[in-house]
C-alpha positions in Angstrom: 106.6 104.5 114.2 103.9 101.8 114.6 103.4 99.1 112.0 100.5 96.7 111.8 101.0 93.5 109.9 98.9 90.8 108.2 100.5 87.4 107.3 99.6 84.7 104.9 96.3 86.0 103.7 95.1 83.6 101.0 93.1 85.1 98.1 91.7 83.4 95.0 92.1 85.6 91.9 92.7 85.6 88.1 96.4 86.4 87.7 98.8 85.8 84.8 99.7 86.3 81.2 98.7 82.8 79.8 95.2 82.2 78.5 94.5 79.5 81.1 95.5 81.9 83.9 92.8 84.3 82.6 90.2 81.5 83.1 91.3 79.6 86.2 91.6 81.4 89.6 94.9 80.9 91.4 95.6 81.1 95.1 97.9 84.0 96.1 99.4 84.6 99.5 99.6 88.2 100.6 101.7 89.7 103.5 101.3 93.3 104.5 103.2 95.7 106.8 101.4 99.0 107.1 102.7 102.1 109.0 100.0 103.7 111.0 99.2 107.3 110.2 99.6 108.1 113.9 99.7 106.3 117.3 96.4 107.6 118.7 94.9 104.1 118.9 97.7 103.1 121.3 96.5 105.8 123.7 92.7 105.8 123.1 92.2 102.0 122.7 89.4 103.0 120.3 88.9 101.2 116.9 88.0 104.6 115.3 91.6 105.6 115.8 93.0 102.4 114.3 93.3 100.9 110.9 90.8 98.1 110.8 92.3 94.8 109.6 88.9 93.5 108.5 88.2 96.6 106.3 91.6 96.3 104.6 91.1 92.5 103.9 87.6 93.1 102.6 88.8 95.8 100.3 91.7 93.7 98.9 89.4 90.7 98.4 86.8 92.9 96.5 89.5 94.4 94.3 91.0 91.1 93.4 87.6 89.6 92.7 86.7 92.4 90.3 89.7 92.4 88.0 92.5 90.4 86.3 96.1 91.4 86.6 98.8 90.1 84.2 101.7 90.5 86.7 102.2 90.2 90.4 104.1 93.5 90.2 101.0 95.4 89.1 98.8 93.6 91.6 101.1 94.5 94.5 101.3 98.1 93.3 97.5 98.3 93.2 97.2 97.0 96.8 99.9 99.4 98.0 98.1 102.4 96.4 94.8 101.4 98.1 96.5 101.2 101.5 98.3 104.5 101.0 95.4 106.5 99.5 92.2 105.0 100.9 93.5 104.0 104.3 95.9 107.0 104.7 98.9 104.9 105.6 102.2 106.8 105.2 104.1 103.6 104.2 103.3 100.0 103.2 105.2 96.9 102.3 103.2 94.5 100.2 104.4 90.9 99.4 102.4 88.8 96.9 103.2 85.2 96.0 101.8 82.6 93.7 101.7 79.3 95.5 103.3 76.3 93.8 103.6 78.1 90.5 107.0 76.6 89.8 107.8 72.9 90.3 110.0 72.5 93.3 109.2 75.9 94.8 106.6 76.5 97.5 106.0 80.1 96.2 107.3 82.8 93.9 106.4 86.5 94.2 107.3 90.1 94.8 107.7 92.4 97.7 107.4 96.2 97.2 107.6 99.2 99.6 105.8 102.4 98.9 105.5 105.7 100.8 107.7 107.2 103.4 108.6 105.9 106.8 108.5 108.8 109.3 
């Protein structure tokens, strides 16, 4: 199985349950591991046979700019479902972290896995 990954994507979004969090964007860090639907791109060397990182990032940025999530759990699930359904990946691991949300901690977050590893 082939897995592409994206590390330390920084995204500004409205996230949280407190009133101030619904008004003030926060920086999230997103890490992704995405199983490829097949390994054709390895043989063809053609972008049409690959998952395009830029397309995935643009889609995530657009989704997070368009809506507010209360919980990191719901946000991570939303991203995972986009990757599975819209990009046809069989499996994805999505990690989302708030940076400096708790004094003394660099980040707090969640990591979820969805789909099936073949």
